[in-house]
VOPA-422232 format. One record per residue: x, y, z of N, C-alpha, C in turn. Coordinates in pm, whole numbers, padded with zeros to 5 digits, always signed. Layout:
<volos>
XYZXYZXYZ ...
</volos>
This chain:
<volos>
+02209+01947-00181+02288+01883-00077+02269+01732-00081 +02373+01659-00049+02367+01514-00052+02310+01462+00079 +02219+01368+00070+02160+01308+00188+02251+01199+00242 +02277+01201+00371+02361+01100+00433+02275+00981+00475 +02305+00861+00427+02227+00743+00468+02236+00724+00619 +02122+00701+00681+02120+00680+00826+02036+00557+00857 +02090+00461+00930+02011+00344+00968+01901+00382+01065 +01790+00311+01059+01680+00336+01151+01709+00269+01285 +01671+00337+01394+01684+00271+01523+01579+00163+01536 +01607+00064+01618+01519-00051+01631+01379-00017+01679 +01362+00070+01780+01224+00102+01821+01140+00158+01707 +01198+00245+01626+01122+00304+01515+01093+00200+01408 +01187+00112+01383+01164+00005+01286+01047-00083+01329 +01044-00118+01457+00933-00198+01510+00803-00119+01503 +00812+00011+01531+00693+00097+01525+00633+00096+01385 +00715+00107+01282+00665+00105+01146+00601-00030+01112 +00660-00138+01162+00599-00269+01141+00462-00277+01207 +00452-00221+01327+00324-00221+01398+00220-00140+01322 +00259-00024+01274+00166+00059+01196+00121-00015+01071 +00213-00082+01004+00178-00155+00882+00074-00263+00911 +00093-00338+01018-00002-00444+01050-00138-00385+01091 -00137-00282+01177-00263-00222+01221-00339-00158+01105 -00266-00102+01009-00331-00044+00892-00401-00151+00810 -00334-00265+00790-00398-00375+00717-00520-00426+00792 -00509-00435+00924-00621-00480+01006-00739-00384+00995 -00712-00254+00990-00819-00155+00977-00893-00171+00845 -00821-00206+00739-00884-00229+00608-00975-00352+00615 -00929-00458+00683-01011-00579+00698-01140-00546+00773 -01130-00473+00883-01249-00437+00961-01345-00352+00879 -01291-00259+00802-01375-00176+00717-01455-00262+00619 -01389-00360+00558-01458-00443+00460-01557-00539+00525 -01531-00584+00644-01629-00666+00713-01759-00589+00732 -01746-00462+00764-01865-00379+00780-01929-00347+00644 -01846-00310+00546-01899-00275+00415-01971-00391+00348 -01921-00513+00371-01982-00631+00310-02099-00686+00393 -02139-00609+00495-02253-00643+00580-02234-00776+00652 -02112-00801+00694-02082-00925+00765-02078-00906+00916 -02102-00785+00962-02103-00760+01105-02200-00647+01136 -02287-00672+01232-02382-00569+01279-02385-00563+01430 -02285-00622+01496-02281-00620+01642-02264-00476+01689 -02308-00444+01813-02296-00308+01865-02152-00257+01858 -02137-00136+01810-02005-00075+01798-01940-00095+01663 -01993-00187+01584-01929-00216+01454-01948-00104+01354 -02040-00009+01385-02057+00102+01292-01931+00188+01283 -01843+00173+01380-01718+00249+01379-01606+00175+01306 -01633+00054+01259-01526-00027+01199-01480+00027+01065 -01561+00112+01003-01521+00168+00874-01425+00285+00891 -01406+00331+01014-01312+00440+01037-01170+00396+01003 -01097+00486+00943-00954+00468+00914-00926+00363+00806 -01026+00315+00735-01000+00220+00628-00925+00284+00513 -00983+00387+00454-00916+00461+00347-00788+00526+00400 -00795+00580+00521-00680+00646+00579-00562+00550+00596 -00592+00425+00623-00485+00325+00638-00409+00306+00507 -00479+00315+00395-00412+00304+00266-00316+00421+00246 -00358+00540+00289-00269+00656+00279-00147+00639+00370 -00168+00578+00487-00054+00549+00574+00041+00452+00504 -00014+00354+00433+00069+00262+00354+00152+00339+00251 +00089+00436+00185+00160+00512+00082+00279+00588+00141 +00255+00658+00252+00363+00732+00316+00473+00636+00361 +00432+00526+00422+00529+00427+00469+00607+00367+00352 +00539+00340+00242+00603+00283+00124+00710+00377+00070 +00675+00505+00054+00772+00601+00005+00893+00612+00096 +00868+00611+00226+00977+00619+00324+01069+00498+00313 +01011+00379+00309+01090+00256+00307+01169+00243+00177 +01107+00279+00064+01178+00269-00063+01298+00364-00065 +01278+00487-00017+01389+00581-00011+01498+00531+00083 +01457+00475+00195+01553+00424+00294+01636+00308+00238 +01569+00209+00182+01642+00091+00133+01732+00126+00015 +01686+00220-00069+01769+00260-00183+01895+00332-00136 +01881+00418-00036+01997+00490+00016+02092+00399+00093 +02036+00311+00174+02119+00229+00262+02188+00116+00187 +02115+00050+00097+02170-00068+00030+02235-00038-00104 +02208+00078-00159+02265+00120-00286+02251+00015-00395 +02130-00035-00420+02115-00134-00527+02131-00070-00663 +02170-00148-00762+02168-00095-00898+02026-00109-00952 +02006-00066-01076+01871-00063-01132+01808-00202-01136 +01887-00303-01173+01832-00438-01182+01800-00494-01044 +01884-00469-00947+01855-00515-00811+01729-00449-00756 +01714-00319-00783+01593-00247-00742+01469-00309-00805 +01477-00336-00935+01364-00395-01007+01330-00534-00954 +01431-00615-00933+01409-00751-00883+01346-00748-00745 +01396-00664-00656+01344-00658-00519+01198-00616-00518 +01163-00514-00596+01025-00466-00598+00933-00569-00664 +00977-00626-00775+00894-00724-00846+00870-00847-00760 +00974-00896-00692+00958-01014-00607+00863-00985-00491 +00875-00867-00433+00789-00830-00321+00641-00827-00362 +00614-00766-00476+00475-00750-00520+00419-00879-00579 +00489-00938-00674+00433-01051-00748+00428-01180-00666 +00512-01192-00563+00505-01313-00481+00368-01327-00416 +00301-01215-00392+00165-01219-00336+00061-01191-00443 +00085-01090-00526-00017-01046-00620-00054-01153-00721 +00045-01225-00775+00015-01326-00877-00073-01439-00822 -00036-01505-00711-00123-01612-00660-00262-01563-00620 -00267-01444-00556-00396-01392-00511-00483-01355-00631 -00423-01299-00734-00499-01265-00854-00560-01390-00917 -00482-01496-00928-00534-01620-00986-00645-01679-00899 -00629-01667-00768-00735-01714-00677-00862-01632-00695 -00846-01502-00713-00962-01417-00734-01040-01456-00858 -00970-01482-00967-01037-01524-01089-01101-01662-01072 -01033-01751-01001-01089-01884-00979-01215-01876-00894 -01212-01799-00787-01330-01785-00701-01447-01725-00777 -01420-01625-00856-01528-01563-00934-01584-01659-01038 -01498-01742-01095-01542-01840-01193-01631-01946-01129 -01595-01990-01009-01671-02094-00941-01797-02040-00877 -01802-01911-00854-01916-01851-00787-02039-01852-00877 -02155-01854-00814-02281-01850-00887-02327-01708-00918 -02260-01611-00865-02300-01473-00890-02231-01379-00795 -02243-01248-00818-02178-01149-00733-02239-01149-00593 -02157-01135-00490-02204-01134-00352-02199-00997-00289 -02130-00905-00355-02118-00770-00302-02158-00673-00411 -02247-00578-00380-02289-00482-00482-02169-00411-00544 -02171-00398-00676-02065-00327-00746-01940-00409-00771 -01941-00539-00735-01821-00619-00752-01840-00731-00853 -01940-00719-00939-01959-00819-01044-01853-00798-01152 -01770-00897-01172-01663-00887-01272-01671-01005-01368 -01794-01048-01400-01810-01163-01489-01750-01138-01626 -01751-01010-01670-01692-00979-01800-01540-01003-01798 -01478-00991-01681-01335-01019-01671-01309-01170-01671 -01394-01243-01599-01379-01389-01594-01396-01449-01732 -01477-01385-01815-01499-01436-01951-01378-01413-02041 -01289-01321-02002-01171-01291-02083-01045-01290-01997 -01014-01401-01930-00896-01401-01843-00766-01380-01919 -00762-01422-02045-00643-01405-02128-00607-01258-02145 -00705-01169-02131-00679-01026-02140-00663-00962-02003 -00757-00993-01911-00761-00920-01785-00654-00963-01685 -00609-01087-01689-00502-01127-01596-00373-01051-01627 -00325-01049-01753-00207-00965-01782-00232-00817-01756 -00354-00771-01785-00390-00631-01761-00368-00595-01614 -00417-00680-01524-00402-00651-01382-00259-00674-01332 -00188-00767-01393-00049-00789-01353+00040-00672-01395 -00008-00589-01486+00062-00466-01522+00006-00347-01446 -00093-00371-01360-00149-00269-01269-00197-00146-01346 -00275-00173-01450-00322-00067-01538-00464-00020-01505 -00521-00071-01397-00663-00049-01370-00704+00093-01337 -00610+00181-01303-00647+00319-01269-00575+00421-01356 -00521+00378-01469-00459+00474-01560-00568+00561-01622 -00546+00691-01618-00638+00787-01675-00782+00761-01630 -00873+00735-01722-01015+00719-01685-01053+00576-01648 -00959+00484-01656-00989+00346-01620-01018+00334-01471 -01105+00243-01436-01135+00215-01296-01172+00067-01284 -01069-00015-01281-01087-00160-01283-01007-00224-01171 -01067-00322-01107-00992-00408-01015-01031-00552-01042 -00948-00648-01005-00977-00789-01036-01100-00839-00962 -01158-00949-01007-01273-01009-00938-01241-01037-00791 -01331-00994-00704-01325-01020-00561-01205-00955-00492 -01137-00865-00561-01014-00808-00505-01018-00656-00508 -01114-00599-00438-01124-00454-00429-00997-00385-00381 -00926-00441-00280-00805-00375-00230-00694-00360-00333 -00707-00430-00446-00605-00424-00551-00584-00282-00602 -00686-00197-00588-00678-00063-00647-00553+00013-00602 -00514-00005-00475-00400+00071-00425-00270+00028-00493 -00261-00100-00534-00143-00144-00608-00136-00077-00745 -00252-00045-00803-00254+00026-00930-00185+00161-00920 -00179+00214-00800-00109+00340-00775+00035+00314-00731 +00051+00231-00629+00181+00215-00565+00287+00158-00659 +00251+00060-00740+00349+00000-00830+00400+00103-00931 +00311+00188-00982+00356+00291-01075+00442+00394-01005 +00418+00418-00875+00506+00508-00801+00646+00446-00788 +00651+00314-00769+00781+00246-00768+00855+00270-00900 +00782+00251-01009+00844+00265-01140+00895+00407-01160 +00814+00505-01123+00854+00645-01136+00978+00674-01052 +00981+00623-00931+01097+00642-00844+01221+00579-00906 +01205+00459-00960+01318+00392-01023+01371+00469-01142 +01281+00522-01223+01323+00601-01339+01398+00726-01293 +01345+00795-01190+01409+00915-01139+01547+00886-01082 +01565+00767-01025+01692+00730-00962+01795+00678-01061 +01752+00602-01161+01847+00524-01239+01863+00566-01384 +01769+00640-01438+01786+00688-01575+01873+00813-01572 +01978+00812-01651+02075+00921-01645+02040+01034-01743 +02090+01154-01710+02075+01266-01802+02142+01232-01935 +02090+01281-02048+01978+01375-02062+01842+01307-02077 +01838+01172-02053+01715+01097-02077+01621+01096-01957 +01669+01140-01841+01589+01125-01719+01457+01203-01725 +01466+01333-01754+01344+01415-01755+01246+01371-01863 +01291+01342-01986+01196+01290-02086+01132+01159-02042 +01211+01072-01977+01156+00944-01932+01051+00965-01823 +01078+01057-01730+00980+01089-01625+00853+01147-01687 +00871+01238-01782+00754+01299-01847+00671+01195-01921 +00736+01104-01990+00665+00998-02061+00589+00909-01964 +00652+00874-01853+00588+00788-01754+00467+00857-01691 +00482+00985-01659+00369+01060-01604+00254+01067-01704 +00288+01078-01831+00184+01081-01934+00109+00949-01941 +00178+00839-01917+00113+00708-01916+00026+00693-01791 +00073+00742-01678+00004+00722-01551-00133+00790-01546 -00141+00915-01586-00269+00985-01585-00297+01060-01458 -00405+01139-01462-00431+01239-01359-00464+01179-01223 -00527+01062-01218-00562+01005-01087-00437+00967-01009 -00340+00910-01077-00215+00875-01010-00136+01001-00975 -00146+01104-01058-00080+01230-01024-00133+01284-00892 -00265+01272-00873-00327+01332-00755-00279+01268-00625 -00254+01137-00626-00212+01070-00503-00061+01055-00492 +00012+01089-00599+00157+01081-00594+00218+01165-00480 +00167+01286-00452+00226+01363-00341+00223+01292-00206 +00122+01208-00183+00115+01136-00056+00231+01038-00046 +00258+00966-00155+00370+00872-00156+00503+00944-00147 +00516+01054-00221+00640+01130-00218+00665+01194-00082 +00559+01216-00005+00577+01269+00130+00661+01173+00215 +00644+01043+00192+00725+00945+00262+00871+00953+00222 +00896+00974+00091+01033+00991+00043+01096+01115+00107 +01020+01226+00107+01070+01350+00166+01097+01333+00314 +01011+01258+00382+01031+01235+00526+01161+01163+00553 +01194+01064+00470+01320+00994+00492+01438+01090+00481 +01439+01173+00378+01550+01264+00359+01555+01371+00469 +01438+01410+00518+01436+01507+00630+01498+01447+00754 +01455+01326+00791+01505+01267+00914+01653+01228+00905 +01705+01218+00783+01847+01190+00766+01932+01313+00795 +01868+01432+00788+01942+01556+00808+01916+01621+00943 +01797+01599+00995+01756+01668+01117+01714+01567+01223 +01707+01615+01345+01661+01530+01455+01579+01614+01552 +01503+01546+01636+01423+01610+01741+01467+01556+01877 +01455+01641+01977+01476+01594+02113+01364+01499+02152 +01391+01411+02247+01291+01311+02283+01162+01373+02334 +01173+01477+02417+01053+01540+02472+00970+01604+02362 +01036+01677+02272+00964+01740+02161+00903+01635+02069 +00978+01526+02047+00928+01420+01959+00803+01356+02017 +00804+01328+02145+00687+01266+02207+00568+01361+02210 +00595+01489+02231+00486+01588+02227+00428+01596+02087 +00514+01595+01984+00466+01598+01846+00389+01473+01810 +00435+01359+01861+00362+01233+01834+00223+01238+01898 +00215+01289+02023+00085+01301+02089-00006+01397+02012 +00053+01505+01961-00026+01599+01881-00082+01532+01757 -00002+01447+01692-00050+01377+01572-00168+01287+01606 -00167+01225+01723-00278+01140+01763-00404+01222+01791 -00385+01340+01850-00498+01430+01874-00558+01473+01740 -00472+01507+01645-00519+01546+01512-00592+01432+01443 -00544+01309+01464-00610+01193+01406-00751+01178+01461 -00766+01191+01592-00898+01181+01655-00989+01292+01604 -00935+01414+01595-01015+01526+01548-01056+01508+01402 -00966+01453+01323-00994+01427+01181-01116+01338+01166 -01126+01235+01249-01240+01145+01242-01363+01202+01312 -01344+01263+01427-01458+01311+01507-01535+01422+01437 -01465+01506+01363-01530+01621+01299-01560+01597+01151 -01547+01474+01106-01583+01440+00969-01504+01514+00864 -01375+01537+00891-01292+01611+00797-01282+01539+00663 -01276+01407+00669-01263+01330+00545-01380+01356+00451 -01502+01352+00503-01619+01374+00419-01625+01516+00367 -01589+01613+00451-01591+01753+00409-01493+01776+00293 -01373+01723+00307-01273+01743+00203-01304+01659+00079 -01367+01544+00098-01405+01464-00017-01508+01537-00102 -01606+01598-00037-01707+01674-00110-01646+01797-00176 -01549+01859-00109-01482+01975-00168-01405+01933-00294 -01341+01817-00288-01270+01769-00405-01363+01739-00521 -01478+01680-00490-01575+01648-00596-01636+01775-00654 -01650+01878-00570-01710+02003-00616-01611+02093-00688 -01483+02062-00678-01381+02144-00744-01394+02134-00895 -01326+02225-00966-01332+02220-01112-01279+02088-01165 -01180+02031-01095-01126+01903-01139-01229+01792-01123 -01297+01791-01007-01399+01689-00982-01517+01702-01076 -01546+01825-01119-01655+01845-01212-01617+01807-01355 -01488+01815-01384-01443+01797-01523-01411+01651-01555 -01354+01577-01459-01313+01439-01486-01365+01347-01375 -01373+01218-01408-01410+01116-01308-01286+01085-01224 -01294+01108-01095-01177+01093-01008-01160+00950-00957 -01265+00870-00960-01253+00731-00918-01193+00718-00780 -01090+00635-00767-01028+00610-00637-00948+00728-00584 -00934+00833-00664-00862+00952-00619-00957+01064-00578 -01087+01032-00560-01183+01138-00533-01169+01198-00394 -01087+01137-00308-01065+01192-00175-00928+01257-00164 -00875+01306-00275-00736+01351-00275-00709+01462-00175 -00804+01554-00154-00782+01659-00055-00773+01602+00086 -00863+01509+00117-00858+01443+00247-00731+01360+00261 -00689+01298+00151-00567+01217+00155-00445+01304+00185 -00443+01427+00131-00332+01517+00161-00331+01553+00309 -00449+01585+00362-00458+01624+00502-00415+01510+00593 -00466+01390+00565-00430+01277+00650-00284+01239+00630 -00235+01252+00507-00094+01222+00482-00002+01309+00565 -00038+01436+00584+00042+01524+00668+00040+01480+00814 -00073+01430+00860-00081+01378+00997+00011+01257+01011 +00011+01170+00912+00098+01052+00916+00245+01093+00915 +00279+01190+00832+00417+01238+00826+00460+01292+00962 +00374+01371+01025+00405+01424+01159+00422+01310+01258 +00335+01211+01251+00342+01097+01342+00473+01021+01326 +00507+00990+01201+00631+00914+01175+00755+00996+01210 +00754+01125+01175+00870+01209+01202+00900+01215+01351 +00796+01223+01431+00815+01230+01576+00844+01093+01635 +00778+00989+01585+00804+00854+01637+00948+00814+01612 +01008+00866+01504+01147+00834+01471+01243+00868+01585 +01213+00976+01659+01303+01024+01764+01242+01015+01904 +01125+00949+01914+01055+00945+02043+01112+00842+02139 +01191+00749+02089+01252+00650+02177+01151+00555+02239 +01065+00498+02156+00965+00403+02206+01030+00266+02229 +01120+00261+02325+01196+00137+02349+01110+00025+02404 +00994+00058+02461+00906-00046+02512+00859-00141+02405 +00858-00095+02280+00816-00181+02169+00910-00298+02149 +01033-00283+02193+01131-00391+02174+01091-00517+02251 +01013-00500+02357+00969-00617+02435+00872-00704+02357 +00802-00644+02263+00704-00719+02183+00743-00718+02036 +00870-00697+02010+00916-00686+01872+00892-00815+01793 +00913-00929+01858+00903-01055+01785+00763-01079+01730 +00656-01070+01812+00522-01090+01752+00485-00983+01651 +00529-00859+01675+00499-00753+01579+00563-00783+01444 +00690-00824+01446+00759-00859+01322+00690-00977+01253 +00644-01072+01332+00578-01189+01275+00450-01148+01203 +00366-01070+01269+00240-01027+01207+00267-00939+01085 +00365-00849+01097+00394-00758+00986+00444-00832+00863 +00504-00949+00883+00557-01027+00771+00446-01081+00681 +00320-01076+00727+00207-01126+00649+00114-01013+00606 +00160-00890+00617+00073-00776+00593+00019-00770+00452 +00105-00785+00352+00058-00774+00214-00039-00887+00181 -00013-01006+00231-00106-01117+00208-00240-01089+00273 -00239-01041+00397-00364-01007+00465-00440-00900+00388 -00370-00797+00347-00434-00684+00279-00498-00728+00148 -00428-00807+00068-00479-00843-00064-00582-00955-00061 -00563-01053+00028-00643-01177+00019-00766-01179+00107 -00778-01089+00204-00889-01102+00299-01025-01091+00231 -01033-01013+00123-01162-00998+00055-01211-01130-00001 -01120-01217-00042-01161-01348-00095-01237-01427+00011 -01188-01422+00135-01255-01494+00244-01387-01427+00277 -01387-01295+00287-01509-01224+00326-01621-01244+00224 -01588-01238+00097-01692-01249-00006-01743-01393-00018 -01651-01489-00007-01692-01629-00023-01746-01694+00102 -01739-01624+00216-01776-01685+00343-01920-01733+00346 -02011-01651+00293-02153-01687+00300-02186-01810+00219 -02100-01850+00125-02126-01970+00046-02096-02098+00124 -02009-02087+00222-01968-02207+00294-02017-02209+00438 -02076-02097+00485-02118-02092+00626-02239-02002+00639 -02343-02045+00711-02463-01962+00731-02435-01850+00830 -02366-01749+00788-02314-01644+00876-02426-01554+00929 -02420-01526+01058-02511-01431+01122-02431-01308+01162 -02450-01195+01094-02369-01077+01123-02392-01018+01261 -02502-01057+01325-02530-01006+01459-02472-01095+01568 -02413-01208+01530-02358-01302+01627-02210-01274+01650 -02174-01250+01774-02033-01227+01808-01951-01352+01775 -02009-01469+01803-01938-01594+01775-01909-01608+01626 -02010-01581+01543-01990-01594+01399-01887-01493+01348 -01888-01374+01403-01791-01273+01362-01649-01317+01401 -01636-01376+01518-01505-01425+01562-01459-01543+01476 -01554-01630+01438-01519-01742+01350-01473-01689+01214 -01540-01588+01163-01500-01528+01036-01360-01466+01048 -01336-01396+01158-01204-01337+01179-01096-01445+01184 -01128-01557+01249-01033-01668+01256-01008-01726+01117 -01113-01731+01035-01097-01783+00898-01006-01693+00816 -01020-01562+00833-00933-01467+00763-00788-01486+00809 -00770-01502+00941-00634-01520+00994-00572-01649+00945 -00651-01756+00944-00599-01885+00898-00564-01881+00750 -00652-01823+00669-00626-01813+00526-00501-01729+00500 -00485-01622+00576-00367-01537+00561-00240-01613+00595 -00244-01689+00705-00126-01764+00748-00088-01871+00645 -00187-01944+00597-00159-02051+00501-00111-01995+00368 -00182-01894+00319-00145-01836+00191-00011-01763+00202 +00010-01696+00315+00135-01623+00333+00257-01712+00333 +00244-01834+00384+00357-01927+00383+00394-01969+00242 +00296-01959+00150+00320-01997+00010+00354-01877-00077 +00334-01757-00025+00354-01637-00107+00458-01546-00044 +00413-01465+00051+00500-01362+00109+00626-01421+00171 +00614-01539+00230+00730-01602+00292+00817-01678+00192 +00777-01677+00065+00855-01745-00039+00898-01646-00148 +00907-01519-00112+00942-01422-00214+01084-01441-00267 +01169-01510-00192+01303-01538-00243+01299-01625-00368 +01197-01711-00377+01181-01792-00498+01153-01702-00617 +01064-01606-00599+01034-01512-00705+01155-01426-00737 +01231-01391-00635+01350-01310-00657+01450-01383-00746 +01469-01512-00720+01561-01589-00805+01509-01599-00948 +01378-01614-00964+01321-01621-01098+01341-01492-01175 +01319-01378-01109+01339-01250-01175+01487-01225-01204 +01573-01264-01111+01716-01248-01135+01761-01329-01257 +01708-01449-01270+01743-01533-01384+01691-01472-01514 +01569-01418-01509+01511-01360-01629+01585-01234-01673 +01637-01158-01576+01704-01032-01609+01855-01045-01620 +01906-01166-01605+02051-01186-01609+02113-01137-01740 +02049-01159-01857+02109-01106-01981+02127-00955-01979 +02034-00884-01917+02047-00739-01909+02166-00699-01823 +02190-00775-01717+02301-00742-01629+02435-00758-01702 +02443-00857-01789+02569-00879-01861+02604-00759-01950 +02499-00692-01998+02522-00581-02090+02528-00447-02018 +02500-00448-01888+02502-00322-01813+02646-00278-01790 +02673-00153-01805+02807-00101-01780+02837-00099-01633 +02959-00122-01596+03000-00121-01455+02976+00016-01397 +02898+00018-01289+02870+00142-01217+02772+00234-01286 +02709+00187-01395+02621+00277-01470+02486+00293-01408 +02451+00205-01315+02314+00204-01265+02303+00251-01120 +02405+00315-01067+02398+00354-00928+02292+00461-00908 +02216+00456-00800+02112+00556-00777+02174+00693-00755 +02102+00797-00800+02158+00930-00786+02053+01029-00738 +01961+00980-00649+01863+01073-00597+01923+01175-00503 +02048+01151-00458+02112+01248-00371+02195+01351-00445 +02193+01350-00578+02271+01446-00656+02216+01587-00638 +02302+01685-00658+02256+01823-00657+02178+01848-00785 +02064+01909-00773+01980+01936-00890+01972+02086-00912 
</volos>
């Protein structure tokens, strides 16, 4: 059956922006605790929802990509340009900053984050990371000082897979998908269902709807499940089950070692989004402007905050037990995000024009109408 494109209502659009910003904020708080930059009372809970926030990003990413592709009907080159501009407008400057910070640093500041071997070979590792190859098969690499980069190693390849599925025509589509999956490797396969759940959610909500009362009840249930997920340590239980499985015993799972927990949490996110779509949260419209503003810097905040957290102790005698020092550090992260975001995320149109210019020869040779997306075709 063909999916009918449906525009999102404004309350739900604002809700997704709010979730995106809060998810990025949860990752920042998790890293402040992990990097031992905060020991104030209550901070032991700051690591909650850090990994889970990345899974929320995956579901949200799949949903948004499916939505924009259906609504705007871009051709293959437009799809490529939009995704490349979105990612590289932030990833390229932040990656170069990461290498520069590591080069200027006197040594690793966080256990397990020494990447001096990468700094010694930037001619190899910078292109390597710009191709997001760090988690293919048995690889487990992220750029210097940029631990959050790992999720891009998954998400960007999911973009590519989606684009191939949408724009490569029969009889080449299935062989192209198979080849791409062979390049991606088992770790990306394991987390692909979480991203695809967002795609499936978009198509579901385009066909079905919920009454407001049922939607709000379902949304409340998702929040109860979220609390229970954390309170009863479901993440740790499922993580250990995944490691103990035949797959965990046979191969190194790396960043995909929580795949069972990621599936469980992904389902909670899907339930939350599906119900929020029809819940009529019109009160969010009163604060839509600041939410949109904060959400516009989400990718910059997510990728760049580790640079500030790791380098902070070099420029300031930080006391992790001091509320004042923790607030000053938070302000430094916010300021760095705002300044960097104005040069990156808020300038993605510059990158878009550059990619359009680079791909212009391909457009001249493209057949008229040959690149229209066909994810709604009968299969």
